[in-house]
C-alpha positions as a Python dict, from the first residue, in 0.01 Angstrom:
ca = {
    (1, 'M'): (0, 0, 0),
    (2, 'G'): (153, 332, -103),
    (3, 'V'): (157, 646, 110),
    (4, 'N'): (-123, 815, -85),
    (5, 'N'): (-344, 503, -75),
    (6, 'S'): (-287, 478, 300),
    (7, 'K'): (-393, 839, 352),
    (8, 'R'): (-702, 797, 136),
    (9, 'L'): (-800, 489, 334),
    (10, 'A'): (-744, 669, 662),
    (11, 'A'): (-959, 960, 547),
    (12, 'K'): (-1252, 721, 495),
    (13, 'C'): (-1253, 633, 865),
    (14, 'S'): (-1476, 911, 990),
    (15, 'F'): (-1397, 831, 1355),
    (16, 'L'): (-1031, 936, 1308),
    (17, 'S'): (-922, 1295, 1359),
    (18, 'K'): (-671, 1442, 1113),
    (19, 'D'): (-385, 1385, 1357),
    (20, 'E'): (-499, 1029, 1420),
    (21, 'Q'): (-518, 962, 1046),
    (22, 'V'): (-146, 1037, 1019),
    (23, 'I'): (-52, 829, 1324),
    (24, 'V'): (-262, 524, 1240),
    (25, 'S'): (-188, 521, 867),
    (26, 'Q'): (188, 539, 926),
    (27, 'S'): (167, 259, 1183),
    (28, 'F'): (-49, 48, 950),
    (29, 'R'): (195, 89, 661),
    (30, 'L'): (482, -17, 886),
    (31, 'V'): (311, -329, 1023),
    (32, 'S'): (150, -431, 692),
    (33, 'K'): (473, -370, 498),
    (34, 'N'): (287, -128, 269),
    (35, 'S'): (16, -379, 182),
    (36, 'E'): (-360, -355, 235),
    (37, 'K'): (-379, -600, 526),
    (38, 'I'): (-179, -688, 836),
    (39, 'K'): (-68, -1045, 896),
    (40, 'E'): (-64, -1171, 1253),
    (41, 'D'): (300, -1284, 1237),
    (42, 'D'): (412, -940, 1121),
    (43, 'L'): (225, -768, 1404),
    (44, 'V'): (366, -1006, 1665),
    (45, 'K'): (717, -960, 1527),
    (46, 'L'): (695, -581, 1555),
    (47, 'W'): (488, -534, 1871),
    (48, 'G'): (576, -850, 2064),
    (49, 'P'): (912, -729, 2201),
    (50, 'Q'): (742, -413, 2332),
    (51, 'M'): (494, -578, 2568),
    (52, 'D'): (392, -851, 2809),
    (53, 'S'): (328, -1170, 2610),
    (54, 'R'): (-23, -1195, 2757),
    (55, 'L'): (-119, -855, 2619),
    (56, 'M'): (8, -959, 2277),
    (57, 'Q'): (-232, -1252, 2290),
    (58, 'Y'): (-519, -1028, 2400),
    (59, 'I'): (-451, -785, 2115),
    (60, 'T'): (-444, -1060, 1854),
    (61, 'N'): (-773, -1189, 1998),
    (62, 'Y'): (-923, -847, 1939),
    (63, 'L'): (-786, -797, 1588),
    (64, 'F'): (-795, -1150, 1447),
    (65, 'G'): (-1059, -1325, 1657),
    (66, 'R'): (-1044, -1662, 1833),
    (67, 'A'): (-1083, -2031, 1749),
    (68, 'T'): (-1311, -2089, 1450),
    (69, 'N'): (-1356, -1713, 1405),
    (70, 'R'): (-982, -1654, 1370),
    (71, 'Q'): (-890, -1444, 1064),
    (72, 'Q'): (-556, -1459, 885),
    (73, 'T'): (-533, -1083, 831),
    (74, 'V'): (-679, -759, 963),
    (75, 'E'): (-774, -452, 758),
    (76, 'F'): (-712, -86, 827),
    (77, 'E'): (-1048, 0, 984),
    (78, 'K'): (-1021, -264, 1257),
    (79, 'F'): (-662, -160, 1327),
    (80, 'A'): (-772, 205, 1356),
    (81, 'E'): (-1071, 113, 1571),
    (82, 'M'): (-852, -44, 1839),
    (83, 'Y'): (-640, 272, 1860),
    (84, 'V'): (-938, 504, 1899),
    (85, 'F'): (-1118, 282, 2150),
    (86, 'C'): (-809, 251, 2371),
    (87, 'I'): (-695, 614, 2346),
    (88, 'R'): (-1024, 801, 2381),
    (89, 'G'): (-1300, 542, 2376),
    (90, 'T'): (-1629, 560, 2563),
    (91, 'V'): (-1707, 319, 2845),
    (92, 'D'): (-1897, 95, 2602),
    (93, 'E'): (-1610, 100, 2352),
    (94, 'R'): (-1351, 11, 2614),
    (95, 'L'): (-1581, -262, 2743),
    (96, 'Q'): (-1591, -396, 2388),
    (97, 'V'): (-1210, -398, 2378),
    (98, 'L'): (-1192, -584, 2708),
    (99, 'L'): (-1448, -848, 2610),
    (100, 'K'): (-1296, -914, 2267),
    (101, 'C'): (-947, -932, 2415),
    (102, 'L'): (-1080, -1197, 2654),
    (103, 'G'): (-1226, -1392, 2363),
    (104, 'K'): (-1587, -1271, 2355),
    (105, 'N'): (-1616, -1218, 1980),
    (106, 'D'): (-1991, -1254, 1950),
    (107, 'I'): (-2255, -1070, 2149),
    (108, 'A'): (-2448, -1395, 2161),
    (109, 'D'): (-2163, -1568, 2347),
    (110, 'P'): (-2245, -1661, 2707),
    (111, 'F'): (-2122, -1385, 2938),
    (112, 'D'): (-1889, -1570, 3174),
    (113, 'V'): (-1610, -1323, 3248),
    (114, 'T'): (-1450, -1392, 3586),
    (115, 'Y'): (-1249, -1172, 3817),
    (116, 'I'): (-929, -1367, 3752),
    (117, 'L'): (-958, -1304, 3376),
    (118, 'V'): (-1005, -929, 3425),
    (119, 'K'): (-722, -908, 3678),
    (120, 'E'): (-481, -1086, 3440),
    (121, 'F'): (-578, -849, 3159),
    (122, 'V'): (-507, -545, 3380),
    (123, 'E'): (-184, -707, 3500),
    (124, 'S'): (-70, -737, 3137),
    (125, 'I'): (-139, -364, 3088),
    (126, 'V'): (58, -267, 3401),
    (127, 'S'): (345, -500, 3308),
    (128, 'T'): (355, -359, 2954),
    (129, 'F'): (350, -1, 3083),
    (130, 'M'): (656, -76, 3297),
    (131, 'K'): (830, -249, 3007),
    (132, 'I'): (766, 54, 2786),
    (133, 'Q'): (925, 281, 3047),
    (134, 'K'): (1242, 76, 3024),
    (135, 'I'): (1236, 78, 2642),
    (136, 'S'): (1160, 450, 2620),
    (137, 'N'): (1420, 530, 2888),
    (138, 'T'): (1287, 881, 2948),
    (139, 'K'): (1459, 1127, 3178),
    (140, 'Q'): (1186, 1075, 3436),
    (141, 'Y'): (1243, 700, 3433),
    (142, 'Q'): (1620, 743, 3452),
    (143, 'S'): (1593, 980, 3747),
    (144, 'W'): (1445, 694, 3956),
    (145, 'I'): (1634, 399, 3810),
    (146, 'S'): (1961, 576, 3888),
    (147, 'R'): (1849, 589, 4254),
    (148, 'G'): (1782, 216, 4278),
    (149, 'S'): (1411, 197, 4195),
    (150, 'F'): (1297, -93, 3979),
    (151, 'S'): (978, -278, 3888),
    (152, 'S'): (924, -610, 4066),
    (153, 'P'): (673, -871, 3938),
    (154, 'Q'): (516, -886, 4285),
    (155, 'N'): (432, -516, 4278),
    (156, 'V'): (303, -539, 3920),
    (157, 'Q'): (55, -793, 4057),
    (158, 'K'): (-31, -575, 4357),
    (159, 'F'): (-85, -272, 4133),
    (160, 'A'): (-320, -469, 3907),
    (161, 'E'): (-504, -610, 4209),
    (162, 'S'): (-550, -256, 4347),
    (163, 'L'): (-716, -148, 4021),
    (164, 'T'): (-953, -446, 4013),
    (165, 'H'): (-1023, -531, 4377),
    (166, 'E'): (-1373, -379, 4363),
    (167, 'L'): (-1467, -655, 4117),
    (168, 'A'): (-1338, -927, 4348),
    (169, 'I'): (-1659, -929, 4551),
    (170, 'N'): (-1805, -1132, 4264),
    (171, 'T'): (-1643, -1470, 4313),
    (172, 'Q'): (-1821, -1615, 4013),
    (173, 'T'): (-1919, -1440, 3688),
    (174, 'I'): (-1896, -1060, 3673),
    (175, 'T'): (-2199, -894, 3518),
    (176, 'E'): (-2168, -666, 3218),
    (177, 'S'): (-2317, -386, 3427),
    (178, 'D'): (-2047, -428, 3693),
    (179, 'L'): (-1776, -418, 3428),
    (180, 'S'): (-1919, -100, 3276),
    (181, 'K'): (-1929, 74, 3616),
    (182, 'W'): (-1574, -35, 3690),
    (183, 'I'): (-1436, 83, 3354),
    (184, 'G'): (-1611, 416, 3399),
    (185, 'S'): (-1462, 471, 3744),
    (186, 'C'): (-1112, 326, 3695),
    (187, 'T'): (-946, 634, 3546),
    (188, 'I'): (-594, 504, 3611),
    (189, 'L'): (-656, 206, 3381),
    (190, 'G'): (-764, 452, 3111),
    (191, 'I'): (-440, 648, 3148),
    (192, 'L'): (-233, 328, 3134),
    (193, 'L'): (-414, 222, 2814),
    (194, 'Q'): (-337, 560, 2658),
    (195, 'H'): (33, 527, 2738),
    (196, 'V'): (56, 170, 2608),
    (197, 'F'): (-129, 221, 2279),
    (198, 'N'): (30, 559, 2208),
    (199, 'H'): (363, 382, 2233),
    (200, 'L'): (263, 91, 2009),
    (201, 'Y'): (122, 312, 1734),
    (202, 'H'): (422, 545, 1745),
    (203, 'I'): (689, 274, 1700),
    (204, 'T'): (930, 377, 1424),
    (205, 'H'): (1224, 212, 1253),
    (206, 'K'): (1562, 379, 1244),
    (207, 'E'): (1632, 377, 875),
    (208, 'K'): (2002, 305, 910),
    (209, 'E'): (1945, 1, 1130),
    (210, 'K'): (1623, -136, 984),
    (211, 'D'): (1792, -346, 719),
    (212, 'K'): (2061, -462, 956),
    (213, 'D'): (1812, -617, 1199),
    (214, 'K'): (1534, -697, 956),
    (215, 'S'): (1592, -1068, 995),
    (216, 'Q'): (1542, -1039, 1370),
    (217, 'G'): (1222, -838, 1338),
    (218, 'T'): (1353, -574, 1577),
    (219, 'A'): (1131, -272, 1638),
    (220, 'Y'): (1300, 56, 1715),
    (221, 'Y'): (1147, 332, 1915),
    (222, 'S'): (1270, 688, 1932),
    (223, 'P'): (1167, 858, 2256),
    (224, 'D'): (1253, 1200, 2114),
    (225, 'E'): (986, 1184, 1844),
    (226, 'T'): (609, 1228, 1854),
    (227, 'H'): (546, 973, 2130),
    (228, 'E'): (716, 1189, 2390),
    (229, 'I'): (507, 1489, 2290),
    (230, 'S'): (178, 1304, 2280),
    (231, 'I'): (172, 1134, 2621),
    (232, 'C'): (433, 1287, 2849),
    (233, 'D'): (245, 1607, 2923),
    (234, 'R'): (226, 1730, 3280),
    (235, 'E'): (-129, 1618, 3351),
    (236, 'K'): (-104, 1260, 3220),
    (237, 'N'): (247, 1189, 3339),
    (238, 'L'): (266, 886, 3566),
    (239, 'I'): (639, 874, 3642),
    (240, 'P'): (751, 1209, 3783),
    (241, 'F'): (1098, 1357, 3778),
    (242, 'C'): (1300, 1270, 4089),
    (243, 'R'): (1455, 1594, 4220),
    (244, 'G'): (1675, 1695, 4512),
    (245, 'L'): (1913, 1398, 4529),
    (246, 'D'): (2202, 1542, 4328),
    (247, 'L'): (2425, 1557, 4637),
    (248, 'I'): (2319, 1209, 4756),
    (249, 'P'): (2424, 982, 4467),
    (250, 'S'): (2400, 657, 4665),
    (251, 'Y'): (2055, 718, 4813),
    (252, 'P'): (1871, 384, 4850),
    (253, 'S'): (1520, 433, 4715),
    (254, 'L'): (1240, 290, 4927),
    (255, 'L'): (987, 289, 4643),
    (256, 'D'): (935, 34, 4369),
    (257, 'L'): (831, 197, 4038),
    (258, 'N'): (486, 38, 4060),
    (259, 'Q'): (436, 189, 4404),
    (260, 'L'): (556, 526, 4277),
    (261, 'V'): (313, 522, 3982),
    (262, 'F'): (30, 402, 4208),
    (263, 'I'): (71, 703, 4439),
    (264, 'N'): (144, 954, 4164),
    (265, 'A'): (-156, 852, 3952),
    (266, 'N'): (-387, 923, 4246),
    (267, 'L'): (-250, 1275, 4305),
    (268, 'P'): (-421, 1581, 4160),
    (269, 'A'): (-290, 1610, 3802),
    (270, 'K'): (-96, 1932, 3869),
    (271, 'Y'): (128, 1752, 4124),
    (272, 'R'): (231, 1454, 3908),
    (273, 'Y'): (519, 1621, 3725),
    (274, 'E'): (801, 1599, 3980),
    (275, 'W'): (880, 1480, 4331),
    (276, 'R'): (1130, 1682, 4535),
    (277, 'F'): (1322, 1498, 4808),
    (278, 'L'): (1271, 1656, 5152),
    (279, 'F'): (1346, 1404, 5426),
    (280, 'S'): (1467, 1050, 5487),
    (281, 'S'): (1542, 894, 5823),
    (282, 'E'): (1834, 709, 5662),
    (283, 'I'): (1990, 1035, 5542),
    (284, 'H'): (1888, 1291, 5805),
    (285, 'G'): (1868, 1075, 6114),
    (286, 'E'): (1588, 982, 6350),
    (287, 'S'): (1479, 1319, 6482),
    (288, 'F'): (1131, 1471, 6486),
    (289, 'S'): (1268, 1825, 6505),
    (290, 'T'): (1487, 1758, 6200),
    (291, 'L'): (1183, 1621, 6019),
    (292, 'I'): (966, 1926, 6080),
    (293, 'G'): (1257, 2159, 6006),
    (294, 'R'): (1281, 2009, 5657),
    (295, 'I'): (910, 1990, 5568),
    (296, 'I'): (764, 2315, 5704),
    (297, 'N'): (650, 2556, 5430),
    (298, 'Q'): (751, 2314, 5155),
    (299, 'G'): (413, 2288, 4982),
    (300, 'P'): (210, 1971, 4920),
    (301, 'S'): (389, 1652, 5013),
    (302, 'V'): (377, 1273, 5027),
    (303, 'L'): (475, 1083, 5342),
    (304, 'I'): (587, 720, 5315),
    (305, 'I'): (638, 505, 5626),
    (306, 'E'): (763, 149, 5669),
    (307, 'D'): (693, -8, 6007),
    (308, 'K'): (918, -269, 6162),
    (309, 'N'): (686, -546, 6043),
    (310, 'G'): (739, -447, 5679),
    (311, 'Y'): (405, -273, 5625),
    (312, 'M'): (434, 36, 5401),
    (313, 'F'): (178, 317, 5408),
    (314, 'G'): (150, 693, 5408),
    (315, 'G'): (-50, 995, 5299),
    (316, 'F'): (-82, 1289, 5062),
    (317, 'A'): (-83, 1625, 5240),
    (318, 'P'): (-224, 1888, 4999),
    (319, 'V'): (-97, 2197, 5184),
    (320, 'S'): (228, 2290, 5354),
    (321, 'W'): (298, 2150, 5696),
    (322, 'N'): (303, 2423, 5960),
    (323, 'L'): (323, 2418, 6337),
    (324, 'S'): (-23, 2507, 6462),
    (325, 'P'): (-300, 2388, 6697),
    (326, 'K'): (-539, 2396, 6397),
    (327, 'W'): (-627, 2130, 6142),
    (328, 'V'): (-546, 2229, 5784),
    (329, 'G'): (-575, 2075, 5437),
    (330, 'D'): (-854, 2000, 5191),
    (331, 'D'): (-1052, 1707, 5053),
    (332, 'S'): (-788, 1615, 4792),
    (333, 'S'): (-598, 1460, 5084),
    (334, 'F'): (-578, 1081, 5101),
    (335, 'L'): (-408, 800, 5286),
    (336, 'F'): (-268, 489, 5118),
    (337, 'T'): (-109, 151, 5178),
    (338, 'L'): (163, -8, 4963),
    (339, 'T'): (235, -333, 5149),
    (340, 'P'): (89, -589, 5190),
    (341, 'K'): (-174, -441, 4953),
    (342, 'M'): (-201, -122, 4752),
    (343, 'R'): (-505, 80, 4855),
    (344, 'I'): (-616, 443, 4839),
    (345, 'F'): (-839, 597, 5107),
    (346, 'P'): (-986, 924, 4971),
    (347, 'S'): (-1165, 1191, 5172),
    (348, 'T'): (-1518, 1124, 5291),
    (349, 'G'): (-1595, 1493, 5342),
    (350, 'Y'): (-1728, 1404, 5688),
    (351, 'N'): (-1479, 1635, 5859),
    (352, 'D'): (-1175, 1847, 5771),
    (353, 'H'): (-920, 1674, 5993),
    (354, 'Y'): (-662, 1634, 5716),
    (355, 'Q'): (-335, 1765, 5864),
    (356, 'Y'): (-215, 1853, 6213),
    (357, 'L'): (140, 1930, 6332),
    (358, 'N'): (241, 2057, 6674),
    (359, 'L'): (536, 2045, 6910),
    (360, 'N'): (626, 2133, 7272),
    (361, 'Q'): (270, 2206, 7378),
    (362, 'Q'): (132, 2116, 7721),
    (363, 'T'): (-237, 2139, 7632),
    (364, 'M'): (-232, 1990, 7278),
    (365, 'P'): (-95, 1660, 7139),
    (366, 'N'): (262, 1681, 7013),
    (367, 'G'): (318, 1511, 6682),
    (368, 'M'): (193, 1479, 6324),
    (369, 'C'): (-154, 1358, 6233),
    (370, 'M'): (-363, 1286, 5924),
    (371, 'G'): (-733, 1205, 5969),
    (372, 'G'): (-965, 1110, 6252),
    (373, 'Q'): (-923, 1267, 6595),
    (374, 'F'): (-657, 1265, 6862),
    (375, 'D'): (-589, 917, 7002),
    (376, 'Y'): (-788, 773, 6707),
    (377, 'C'): (-596, 906, 6408),
    (378, 'G'): (-585, 760, 6060),
    (379, 'L'): (-210, 820, 6077),
    (380, 'W'): (-26, 955, 6381),
    (381, 'L'): (350, 1008, 6419),
    (382, 'N'): (454, 1091, 6774),
    (383, 'S'): (701, 1369, 6849),
    (384, 'E'): (900, 1094, 7021),
    (385, 'Y'): (1052, 983, 6694),
    (386, 'G'): (987, 631, 6575),
    (387, 'L'): (649, 582, 6738),
    (388, 'G'): (308, 605, 6580),
    (389, 'H'): (-37, 455, 6547),
    (390, 'T'): (-305, 390, 6288),
    (391, 'S'): (-661, 337, 6406),
    (392, 'E'): (-894, 53, 6314),
    (393, 'S'): (-1130, 305, 6152),
    (394, 'C'): (-1118, 671, 6046),
    (395, 'T'): (-1417, 889, 5955),
    (396, 'T'): (-1201, 1129, 5750),
    (397, 'Y'): (-1110, 876, 5481),
    (398, 'K'): (-1338, 647, 5280),
    (399, 'G'): (-1288, 271, 5303),
    (400, 'Y'): (-1013, 318, 5559),
    (401, 'T'): (-870, 16, 5739),
    (402, 'Q'): (-579, -4, 5984),
    (403, 'M'): (-265, 55, 5779),
    (404, 'S'): (13, -66, 6008),
    (405, 'Y'): (63, -426, 6119),
    (406, 'Q'): (-25, -333, 6478),
    (407, 'K'): (-226, -32, 6587),
    (408, 'E'): (65, 104, 6788),
    (409, 'F'): (378, 70, 6577),
    (410, 'N'): (746, 147, 6558),
    (411, 'F'): (869, 251, 6218),
    (412, 'S'): (1205, 180, 6061),
    (413, 'H'): (1192, 426, 5774),
    (414, 'L'): (1024, 756, 5691),
    (415, 'E'): (1043, 954, 5368),
    (416, 'V'): (883, 1285, 5272),
    (417, 'W'): (864, 1420, 4916),
    (418, 'G'): (757, 1771, 4814),
    (419, 'L'): (538, 1803, 4506),
    (420, 'E'): (600, 2158, 4390),
    (421, 'N'): (845, 2440, 4443),
    (422, 'P'): (801, 2592, 4789),
    (423, 'A'): (687, 2932, 4660),
    (424, 'A'): (491, 3157, 4892),
    (425, 'S'): (142, 3019, 4945),
    (426, 'E'): (-175, 3160, 5095),
    (427, 'D'): (-278, 3083, 5449),
    (428, 'D'): (-639, 3022, 5544),
    (429, 'D'): (-699, 3394, 5596),
    (430, 'G'): (-558, 3481, 5250),
    (431, 'T'): (-224, 3617, 5371),
    (432, 'K'): (98, 3502, 5209),
    (433, 'V'): (304, 3239, 5389),
    (434, 'G'): (664, 3253, 5283),
    (435, 'S'): (989, 3140, 5443),
    (436, 'I'): (1011, 3032, 5805),
    (437, 'L'): (1251, 3330, 5838),
    (438, 'D'): (939, 3548, 5827),
    (439, 'N'): (750, 3353, 6093),
    (440, 'V'): (864, 3439, 6446),
    (441, 'E'): (624, 3191, 6607),
    (442, 'Q'): (754, 2896, 6405),
    (443, 'Q'): (1114, 3004, 6462),
    (444, 'S'): (1052, 2990, 6837),
    (445, 'F'): (894, 2645, 6801),
    (446, 'L'): (1205, 2516, 6627),
    (447, 'E'): (1437, 2685, 6876),
    (448, 'M'): (1249, 2513, 7161),
    (449, 'A'): (1300, 2187, 6974),
    (450, 'G'): (1672, 2251, 6964),
    (451, 'R'): (1687, 2348, 6596),
    (452, 'T'): (1901, 2645, 6496),
    (453, 'I'): (1786, 2867, 6209),
    (454, 'H'): (2110, 2842, 6010),
    (455, 'S'): (1972, 3025, 5708),
    (456, 'D'): (1892, 3346, 5898),
    (457, 'G'): (2046, 3634, 5705),
    (458, 'M'): (2109, 3412, 5401),
    (459, 'R'): (1776, 3459, 5228),
    (460, 'E'): (1766, 3412, 4852),
    (461, 'P'): (1635, 3711, 4654),
    (462, 'P'): (1269, 3689, 4556),
    (463, 'P'): (1196, 3576, 4198),
    (464, 'E'): (1149, 3853, 3946),
}
């Protein structure tokens, strides 16, 4: 199929935008070797090395059918349909993709989709997403890999289970209605599909090396071309830049890449672009005063804790931590667990007890809290460093369950990451909150805690 014929064919697919016509027609010409149809072997040869083998089987089920309905080739319209349905499809269209990938080629087929089948499909998407990160080797990916993060098969499975666990209540067949509701609510799966299929349809051959490796069927991908532009925008980015570790080259990362993506994908979109290192007990020592000295006035943040029984959990704090007897924060706050299961506990809206931080007070609790009420917190870190508790229930966060192994716990590791530059922010009364150098009350708090304000008199000039 020549270039002009490919464009004319693409133009006949009314469901393709002009940009999509270019993308899909170029991909079709590559896979079909400029013919009018794609052979299954050619597709597997090109796309197979880019993905989990299970997803390759699901895709061929969708395009070529199964068993007696198996076709030898696929035409342009079907190839284009899969791209559109996965990139920007409606709930019904994505349900159609799921069912056909699982082998339901005929509406008349008995509907016997089980939880295990759906979970394995999602697992193949997560696994492929992680594989694509390694192939693409973006700067974001490198910023974490260079710090020791990696993707373990166990956490791929946990990530997939976290996205599908709502369906697990049906131990037998899942109804079509349940699947539709799940697809409509599982936005993270939609983002993962976009990443995966944008990558597959943007695969290009390097002309100088194509002939050299033609016999091996090697597919080349250039991360500097259109793929990077199309999916790595700030709002849809799932792997953020890792910042603030330039002077700590041997820092041992606590997070697996799946855990990182799990947390980041649940953040408000504007905070997914980069994570800025603020505190680690392994680097800065086990001191509560050091902790608060490094996180005050640093903007939104993520706390990650590992207790001495190996349970990992934490929370997203949407506003700067500040020493105060008041609760602060908003309903974008959430708590989460990473081990033994990945779970998100979003705000219920029942109360506004999102963040509390206080120190050296006789009439108020001294420590850090997220959710619930004093003595019954969703997450409490005592000012006596290393001690904390998570309650059995918490009215502030939906679906909450005790996050630590024991209600009262000792933790072995604590990390805090900032999510934006610590520019001056507005306090509850609308006044600007800038550096701690401007806040006499918080300076006195830190001085009582034994922390010296070393940066006094060394203020950086304000931005122009």
